[in-house]
NUFI-470529 format. One record per residue (C-alpha): residue number from 1; x, y, z. Coordinates in Angstrom, 1 decimal, m for minus. Layout:
<sites>
NUM, X, Y, Z;
...
</sites>
This chain:
<sites>
1, 0.2, 1.7, 12.6;
2, 3.8, 1.2, 10.8;
3, 5.1, 4.7, 9.0;
4, 6.4, 4.4, 4.9;
5, 8.5, 6.8, 4.1;
6, 8.7, 8.1, 0.4;
7, 10.6, 10.9, m1.3;
8, 8.1, 11.4, m4.1;
9, 4.8, 13.2, m4.8;
10, 2.7, 9.7, m4.6;
11, 4.2, 5.4, m4.6;
12, 1.6, 3.8, m6.4;
13, m0.4, 0.5, m4.3;
14, 1.9, m2.3, m6.0;
15, 5.1, m0.5, m4.8;
16, 3.2, 0.3, m1.4;
17, 2.9, m3.4, m0.7;
18, 6.4, m4.6, m1.4;
19, 7.9, m1.6, 0.5;
20, 5.5, m2.4, 3.3;
21, 7.1, m6.3, 3.2;
22, 3.4, m7.0, 2.8;
23, 4.8, m8.8, m1.3;
24, 8.4, m10.6, m2.1;
25, 8.4, m9.2, m5.8;
26, 6.1, m6.2, m7.5;
27, 4.9, m8.7, m9.6;
28, 3.1, m11.1, m7.2;
29, 0.8, m7.2, m6.4;
30, m2.3, m8.7, m8.8;
31, m2.3, m12.0, m7.3;
32, m1.8, m10.2, m3.3;
33, m4.6, m7.4, m4.2;
34, m7.1, m10.6, m5.3;
35, m6.2, m12.3, m2.3;
36, m6.1, m9.8, 0.0;
37, m8.6, m7.0, 1.3;
38, m7.2, m3.5, 1.5;
39, m8.5, m0.7, 2.8;
40, m6.9, 3.0, 1.5;
41, m8.4, 5.8, 3.3;
42, m11.5, 3.4, 4.4;
43, m12.2, 2.9, 1.6;
44, m11.3, m1.1, m0.8;
45, m9.8, m0.6, m3.5;
46, m7.8, m3.2, m5.3;
47, m6.2, m1.1, m8.0;
48, m2.1, m1.6, m8.4;
49, m1.3, 1.3, m10.0;
50, m3.7, 3.8, m7.6;
51, m1.8, 6.3, m6.5;
52, m0.9, 7.0, m2.7;
53, m0.1, 10.5, m1.2;
54, 1.2, 11.7, 1.6;
55, m1.3, 11.5, 4.7;
56, m3.1, 8.3, 3.4;
57, m4.1, 5.1, 5.5;
58, m3.7, 1.8, 4.0;
59, m4.8, m0.6, 6.0;
60, m4.0, m4.6, 4.5;
61, m5.8, m7.3, 6.6;
62, m3.2, m9.5, 8.2;
63, m0.3, m7.1, 8.1;
64, m1.2, m4.3, 9.7;
65, m2.1, m0.3, 9.5;
66, 0.8, 2.0, 7.7;
67, 0.5, 5.8, 6.7;
68, 2.7, 7.2, 3.5;
69, 5.0, 10.0, 5.1;
70, 6.9, 12.3, 2.9;
71, 11.3, 11.6, 3.5;
</sites>
């Protein structure tokens, strides 16, 4: 499981996808989420504005598993 460090209270799912190298630009998030399955703490979600907090676990099919950590 890869760790993605944030220094703020939360990060949006679209920003997370860019930080985790799943997409190249933030503008691609909408299309990426339409085409790929993303599980947040075991539940599917496709809202690019979804807030992710420290401790959340994200599974991106074809890209791996990630967890949010505080930096």
